[in-house]
C-alpha positions in Angstrom: 0.2 -0.3 0.0 1.2 3.5 -1.0 1.9 6.3 2.0 -1.4 7.8 1.4 -3.1 4.6 2.1 -1.2 4.2 5.4 -1.7 7.4 6.5 -5.7 7.5 6.3 -7.8 7.2 9.4 -9.2 4.1 10.8 -13.2 4.5 10.9 -15.1 3.4 13.8 -18.6 3.3 14.2 -21.1 2.5 17.0 -24.8 3.7 17.7 -23.9 5.9 20.4 -21.5 6.4 23.3 -20.3 2.7 23.6 -18.1 2.3 21.0 -15.8 4.9 22.9 -14.6 1.7 24.7 -13.7 0.4 21.6 -11.6 3.5 20.6 -9.9 3.5 24.2 -8.2 0.0 23.5 -7.4 0.8 20.0 -5.4 3.9 21.0 -3.6 1.7 23.6 -2.6 -0.8 21.4 -2.6 1.5 18.0 -1.2 5.1 19.4 0.2 6.3 16.2 -3.0 5.6 14.2 -5.6 8.4 13.3 -9.1 7.7 14.2 -12.7 9.1 12.8 -15.3 8.2 15.2 -18.8 8.3 14.4 -21.9 7.9 16.9 -25.3 7.5 15.3 -26.9 9.1 18.3 -30.1 10.1 16.4 -30.9 6.7 16.3 -29.5 4.7 19.4 -30.2 2.1 20.2 -29.6 -0.3 17.6 -30.0 -3.2 20.2 -33.7 -3.1 20.4 -34.4 -2.9 16.2 -35.1 -5.2 13.5 -32.2 -7.0 11.5 -33.4 -5.0 8.6 -33.1 -1.8 10.2 -29.9 -2.3 11.6 -28.8 -3.5 8.1 -29.8 0.3 6.6 -28.1 2.3 9.4 -25.3 0.6 9.3 -25.1 1.2 5.2 -25.3 4.7 6.0 -22.8 5.0 8.7 -20.5 2.8 6.9 -20.7 4.7 3.9 -20.4 8.2 5.3 -16.9 6.8 6.8 -15.8 5.3 3.9 -16.7 8.8 1.8 -14.0 10.4 4.5 -11.2 8.5 3.2 -10.9 5.6 6.1 -8.4 2.7 5.1 -10.6 0.6 7.3 -13.7 0.1 8.8 -14.1 -1.2 12.8 -18.1 -1.8 13.7 -17.6 -1.1 17.3 -21.3 -2.3 17.8 -21.7 -5.7 18.8 -25.5 -5.6 16.9 -23.9 -4.4 14.0 -21.2 -6.9 14.0 -23.9 -9.8 14.3 -26.0 -8.9 11.4 -24.3 -7.0 8.8 -20.5 -7.4 8.5 -20.9 -9.4 5.2 -22.8 -6.7 3.5 -20.8 -3.9 4.5 -17.3 -5.6 2.7 -19.3 -6.1 -0.1 -21.1 -2.4 -0.3 -17.7 -0.4 0.9 -14.8 -2.3 -0.5 -12.6 -1.9 2.5 -11.7 -4.2 4.9 -14.3 -4.5 7.8 -13.5 -5.8 11.2 -16.6 -6.3 14.1 -16.3 -6.9 17.6 -18.0 -10.3 18.0 -15.5 -12.6 16.1 -12.4 -11.3 18.3 -14.5 -11.6 21.1 -16.0 -15.3 20.8 -12.0 -16.0 19.9 -11.0 -14.5 23.3 -13.7 -16.0 25.3 -13.2 -19.6 24.0 -9.7 -18.8 24.9 -10.6 -17.9 28.1 -12.9 -20.6 29.2 -10.6 -23.3 28.4 -13.2 -25.9 27.3 -15.9 -25.2 29.8 -19.2 -23.1 29.4 -18.8 -19.9 27.9 -21.2 -16.8 29.2 -22.2 -13.7 27.1 -23.7 -10.7 28.1 -25.1 -8.9 25.2 -27.9 -6.6 23.7 -31.4 -8.3 22.9 -30.3 -7.9 19.2 -27.2 -9.5 19.9 -28.8 -12.3 21.7 -31.3 -13.0 18.9 -29.2 -12.9 16.2 -27.3 -15.9 17.6 -23.8 -14.5 16.3 -22.0 -15.4 19.5 -22.9 -19.1 19.0 -21.9 -19.2 15.4 -18.9 -17.6 16.4 -17.8 -19.7 18.8 -19.3 -22.9 17.0 -16.6 -21.5 14.4 -14.0 -21.7 16.6 -14.7 -24.4 18.9 -17.9 -26.3 18.1 -17.3 -28.2 22.0 -18.0 -25.2 23.9 -21.3 -24.3 24.9 -22.8 -20.8 24.7 -25.2 -19.4 27.2 -26.2 -15.9 26.1 -28.1 -13.5 28.7 -29.7 -10.1 27.4 -28.8 -7.1 29.5 -30.3 -4.0 28.2 -30.8 -2.2 31.7 -27.1 -2.1 32.0 -27.0 0.6 29.0 -28.6 3.3 30.6 -26.8 2.7 33.6 -23.4 3.0 32.2 -24.7 6.2 29.8 -25.8 7.8 33.2 -22.8 7.0 35.2 -24.4 4.3 37.6 -21.2 2.5 37.7 -20.9 1.7 41.2 -23.3 1.1 44.3 -26.5 -1.1 45.2 -28.2 -0.2 41.6 -25.8 -1.6 39.6 -24.9 -4.3 41.5 -28.3 -5.7 42.0 -29.3 -5.0 37.8 -25.8 -7.0 37.2 -26.7 -9.8 39.8 -30.2 -10.5 38.4 -29.1 -10.5 34.5 -25.7 -12.9 35.9 -28.1 -15.1 37.5 -28.8 -17.6 35.1 -25.0 -17.5 33.7 -24.1 -18.5 37.3 -26.3 -21.1 37.2 -25.0 -22.8 34.2 -22.0 -22.6 35.9 -20.1 -20.8 33.1 -16.1 -20.9 32.7 -15.8 -17.6 31.4 -18.3 -14.5 30.5 -17.6 -12.3 27.4 -18.9 -8.6 27.7 -21.1 -8.8 24.4 -21.6 -4.8 24.5 -19.5 -1.8 24.3 -21.3 0.0 26.7 -20.6 -2.8 29.5 -16.8 -2.1 30.2 -17.8 0.7 31.8 -19.4 -1.4 34.5 -16.5 -4.1 34.4 -15.7 -3.7 38.3 -19.3 -4.3 39.1 -19.2 -7.4 37.0 -16.4 -8.9 37.7 -17.2 -8.6 41.6 -20.8 -10.7 41.0 -18.8 -13.2 39.0 -15.9 -13.4 41.9 -18.7 -13.8 44.4 -21.1 -16.1 42.9 -18.5 -18.3 40.3 -15.2 -17.8 41.9 -12.3 -15.6 41.3 -10.7 -17.7 38.7 -13.4 -17.0 36.4 -12.4 -14.3 33.7 -14.6 -11.7 32.1 -13.6 -10.9 28.7 -13.4 -7.5 27.0 -14.1 -8.0 23.6 -12.8 -4.3 23.0 -9.3 -5.7 23.7 -9.7 -8.6 21.7 -10.2 -6.6 18.6 -7.6 -3.9 19.3 -5.3 -7.1 19.1 -6.7 -8.7 16.0 -6.7 -5.1 14.5 -3.1 -4.6 14.7 -2.4 -8.0 13.1 -4.8 -7.2 10.6 -3.0 -4.0 9.7 0.6 -5.6 9.6 -1.3 -8.3 7.2 -2.3 -5.7 4.8 0.4 -3.8 5.2 -1.7 -0.8 6.1 0.2 0.4 9.6 0.4 4.1 10.0 4.5 4.9 9.2 4.3 7.7 11.4 5.5 7.7 14.9 3.9 10.7 16.3 0.3 10.3 18.1 -2.5 9.6 16.5 -5.4 12.1 16.2 -8.8 11.2 17.4 -12.2 12.6 15.2 -15.4 12.4 16.7 -18.8 12.9 14.5 -22.1 12.5 16.1 -25.6 12.4 14.3 -27.4 14.0 17.3 -26.6 16.4 20.5 -22.9 16.8 20.3 -22.6 18.7 23.5 -24.4 16.0 25.4 -22.4 13.4 23.9 -18.5 15.5 24.8 -20.1 15.8 28.2 -20.3 12.1 29.3 -17.7 11.0 26.6 -15.0 10.6 29.5 -16.6 7.6 31.2 -16.1 5.7 28.0 -12.9 7.1 26.9 -11.0 6.8 30.0 -9.9 10.4 28.9 -11.2 14.2 28.0 -11.8 14.4 24.2 -8.6 16.8 23.9 -8.6 16.9 20.3 -11.0 19.0 18.1 -14.5 19.6 19.1 -17.3 16.7 18.7 -18.9 17.5 15.2 -22.5 16.9 14.2 -23.3 15.2 10.7 -26.4 14.4 9.1 -27.0 11.3 7.5 
């Protein structure tokens, strides 16, 4: 690939805020890459939408980033990753990486042959995407998926500690505790904001040796390898820039983004775009 392609940014999109946890993991793994993040805040949430609607939303978001010259697209939304990756790869004609595959592979490795629990949105659970991805990696690993929709507003409101998130997490995790899972995958990009509460509940009920897998870090690792394989890595040694685009309420987004990103949005202000 030529130097212009290598220097092009990586595009990342999600239905809203949650994908910033993926941005955070990518910035840690690939600090020299420029990133363009698109949060479709006007149409959030995707997790409760039909597959047809998700496909339509994903197409518009992916095309918008392709027109901005991204060299590769990361789908930070588990719901889109579950239903739209093949369509996006054909339509956009650039490499497309989702979070489900890397999360499933990391979950299989962590479960070590035992049952694997997945906490996700209703849309991701209904799609069966994690079960299929795990079966492709190791058909002997049994998957138990649990929808946990209330964790999303808790993360966005900043209720990440205390009795309320503890009770909600415990309620959602109960069927996975009963199934005696050997590892748990966080199948929604919002959930890492609550990872301390979730880990505490898992350790309390399943024991301290049951790992909780953040699919964002698994994706960042596979993204690094993909960039090397396709000769797409940015040759720059300077710090990469982050540009953030949203489809609604940019000021509100800026105010709560720090919780997901783990840092202030120190670069250019959040930009509103119309899809």
